Each structure stands twice: as C-alpha cells, then as structure tokens.
C-alpha positions in Angstrom: 0.0 0.0 0.0 2.8 2.4 0.9 6.0 2.7 -1.1 7.4 5.8 0.6 7.6 5.8 4.4 8.7 8.7 6.6 9.8 8.0 10.2 10.0 10.2 13.2 13.2 9.6 15.2 12.6 10.2 19.0 10.1 7.8 20.4 9.7 6.0 17.0 13.1 4.7 15.9 14.9 5.1 19.2 14.1 5.6 22.8 15.7 9.0 23.8 14.3 9.2 27.3 17.5 9.3 29.4 19.4 11.8 27.3 16.6 14.2 26.6 15.1 14.3 30.1 18.5 14.8 31.7 19.3 17.7 29.2 15.9 19.3 29.9 16.4 19.0 33.7 19.9 20.7 33.4 18.4 23.5 31.3 15.6 24.1 33.8 18.1 24.1 36.7 19.8 27.0 35.0 16.7 29.0 35.8 16.4 27.6 39.4 13.7 25.1 38.5 14.3 21.6 40.0 12.6 18.8 38.1 13.2 15.0 38.2 14.2 13.8 34.7 11.5 11.1 34.9 8.9 13.8 35.0 10.0 15.4 31.7 9.0 12.9 29.1 6.5 15.3 27.6 9.5 17.1 26.1 10.2 14.1 23.9 9.1 14.8 20.3 8.0 18.5 20.1 10.6 21.2 19.3 12.1 22.8 22.4 10.9 26.3 21.3 7.3 25.0 21.7 7.8 22.9 24.9 9.6 25.5 27.1 6.9 28.1 26.6 4.1 25.6 26.8 5.1 24.0 30.1 7.1 26.8 31.8 6.0 30.0 30.2 9.5 30.9 28.9 9.8 33.9 26.7 11.9 34.0 23.6 15.1 35.0 25.4 14.7 32.3 28.0 13.9 29.7 25.3 17.2 30.6 23.6 19.2 30.2 26.8 17.4 27.0 27.8 17.9 25.5 24.3 21.7 26.3 24.3 22.0 24.8 27.8 20.1 21.7 26.7 22.3 21.3 23.6 25.5 21.6 25.6 24.7 18.5 27.5 22.9 16.6 24.6 25.7 17.2 22.1 28.4 16.1 24.6 26.6 13.1 26.1 22.9 12.9 25.7 22.7 11.7 22.2 24.7 8.6 23.2 22.0 7.7 25.7 19.5 6.8 23.0 18.5 3.2 22.8 17.1 1.6 19.5 13.8 0.0 20.1 14.1 -3.8 20.0 13.1 -5.1 16.6 13.4 -1.8 14.8 16.6 -2.6 12.9 15.0 -5.8 11.6 11.9 -3.9 10.6 13.9 -1.3 8.6 16.0 -4.1 7.0 12.8 -5.9 5.9 11.2 -2.8 4.6 14.3 -1.9 2.6 14.5 -5.4 1.2 10.8 -5.1 0.1 11.8 -2.1 -2.0 10.2 0.6 0.2 11.7 4.1 0.1 12.5 5.1 3.7 13.1 8.7 5.0 13.6 10.2 8.4 11.6 13.4 9.2 12.5 14.6 12.7 12.4 18.0 14.5 15.7 17.1 16.1 18.7 19.0 14.4 19.7 17.1 11.3 23.3 16.8 12.2 22.4 15.1 15.5 19.9 12.8 13.9 22.5 11.7 11.4 25.0 11.1 14.2 22.6 9.0 16.2 21.4 6.8 13.3 25.0 6.3 12.1 26.1 5.4 15.6 23.5 2.7 15.9 23.9 1.3 12.4 20.5 2.5 11.2 21.4 5.2 8.7 22.1 2.6 6.0 18.4 1.9 5.7 17.3 5.4 4.8 17.4 7.2 1.5 17.6 10.5 3.4 17.8 11.6 7.0 16.0 15.0 7.3 15.9 17.1 10.5 15.7 20.7 11.6 18.3 23.2 10.5 20.2 24.7 13.5 18.7 27.9 15.0 15.6 27.8 12.8 12.3 27.5 14.7 10.3 27.6 11.4 12.5 24.9 9.9 11.9 22.7 13.0 8.1 22.7 12.5 7.1 19.1 11.7 5.3 20.0 8.5 8.3 21.8 7.1 10.6 18.9 8.0 8.2 16.5 6.2 8.2 18.8 3.2 11.9 18.8 3.1 12.1 15.1 3.4 9.6 14.7 0.5 11.8 16.9 -1.7 14.4 14.1 -1.5 11.9 11.3 -2.2 12.8 11.2 -5.9 10.5 10.1 -8.7 7.7 7.7 -8.2 6.3 9.0 -4.9 2.9 10.6 -4.4 0.7 11.2 -1.4 -1.4 8.2 -2.3 1.5 5.8 -1.5 3.3 7.8 1.2 2.8 7.6 5.0 4.3 9.2 8.1 5.1 7.1 11.2 5.4 8.9 14.6 4.6 8.7 18.3 3.2 12.1 19.1 0.4 14.4 17.9 2.9 16.7 16.2 3.7 13.9 13.8 0.0 13.5 13.0 -0.6 17.2 12.6 2.5 17.7 10.4 1.6 14.8 8.2 -2.0 16.1 7.7 -0.7 19.6 6.9 1.1 18.2 3.9 -1.7 15.9 2.9 -0.3 12.6 4.2 -1.9 9.9 6.5 -0.1 9.0 9.7 0.5 5.8 11.7 0.6 6.6 15.4 2.8 4.2 17.4 2.1 3.4 21.1 5.5 2.1 22.1 6.8 5.6 22.2 5.6 8.6 24.2 2.1 9.3 22.8 -1.0 7.6 24.1 -3.9 6.1 22.1 -6.1 9.0 23.2 -3.5 11.6 21.9 -3.3 9.9 18.5 -7.1 9.5 18.2 -7.7 13.1 19.1 -5.1 14.2 16.5 -6.8 12.1 13.9 -4.2 9.4 13.2 -5.5 7.1 10.4 -3.8 4.1 11.9 -2.5 3.1 15.3 0.2 0.4 15.9 0.5 -0.9 19.4 4.0 -2.3 19.0 6.7 -2.9 16.3 5.2 -6.3 15.1 1.9 -4.4 14.5 3.7 -1.6 12.7 5.4 -4.2 10.5 2.1 -5.7 9.6 0.8 -2.3 8.5 3.9 -1.2 6.6 4.5 -4.5 4.7 1.1 -4.5 3.0 
C-alpha cells in the first residue's frame, strides 16, 4: 500500500528518554527550576521552542538560553543515551528489502539525527535523513521537516502511496498539513487518546503491529 515511508526519530526509531530528560532538567536548573528527569518525558518529540513556553512559560530569550544549555549536554553526552527499540533494525531491513523508500523526518537538528542513526547502524536503511536546521524555529516545524524530506523522495512517490510514522500528535498534525496519512505508534511517548484526538488514520501498538501495517 505504501511505497514511501517517513519515520520520526525520537520515540519512534529510538528511545531517547534518558538523554533528553537529563538535558531538559539541566536546562531548567539553569533557571532555578528543579525537576526530576523522569517527570519530563513530555519534552520528547516536540521542538524545544514549543515545549519550554508551553510548560514553563518561557519567553523568547529564555527559550534561547534553555535551548543552548540543553544542547551543551545533549551534544556532549545525551545523544549517546539513545536506545534503539528492539526489533526496529530488523523492521527497517525488511522494509528496505521489500523495496520501500525510507526517509527520516525529525524535528531534532539534522546533524544530531544523522550522528545517532549512524552510531546505531540504522542510517544505512534510509534514502535520506532530514531534520531541523540549527537555529531555525520555522524549519523545525514538523510539516516543514516533512516537506523537506519529501523533496528528497525522488521520482515515483505521491501522497497516495506515502505515510508518516510517529509517536506524538505533532507527527500526525505535520503529516496532515502536507496531505499525508499517519501511523501513530504506542510504544513511544504518545497515548492512544492523543493519536485518536489528533486524527491518526492508523495506530500500531508495537513494532510487530507496525510491520504488519507497513509491509502491506
């Protein structure tokens, strides 16, 4: 059914919980806010410039400082604290062998996304890894990342045979903005209720369920 498949990264291909939540906690501590990393999983997925204002009321200047502090830790150590979801490498291998065109569309900075996927031996399965440009809030918007990824899809793709896969409502909204359906996955950080409210056309409880959907 789908020949071109776009994947989110955090919460979809890898579990980034440890690195991201530690980095957010360090950024908040800079402002005198003490939070346990385990309470900060809602930062996984959306761009930081959306999450800091939404959850802590940060203004533009505070967001810039918080983001810089976050990145200092994440670039040094946090990215290595990702963990590929069990069975994901095998799924990507099987999809590639079936002739699917695979792309990454993440709001994480592209240079970091490439580093993570290369480190875990996953980059080889993707035609293109697309992320956000550094220091561009507009470029980090999910719909714009998806548009950029599709510009690398090459000939033979159309919206009728293309799907987005992600674990948060932002993935669903971004896909819909560019006219694509979305598979919401439940093994990441979004709930069934979140995906249903966002209007995800399909929901996969786990990686075997995702494979059954994508191999059709």
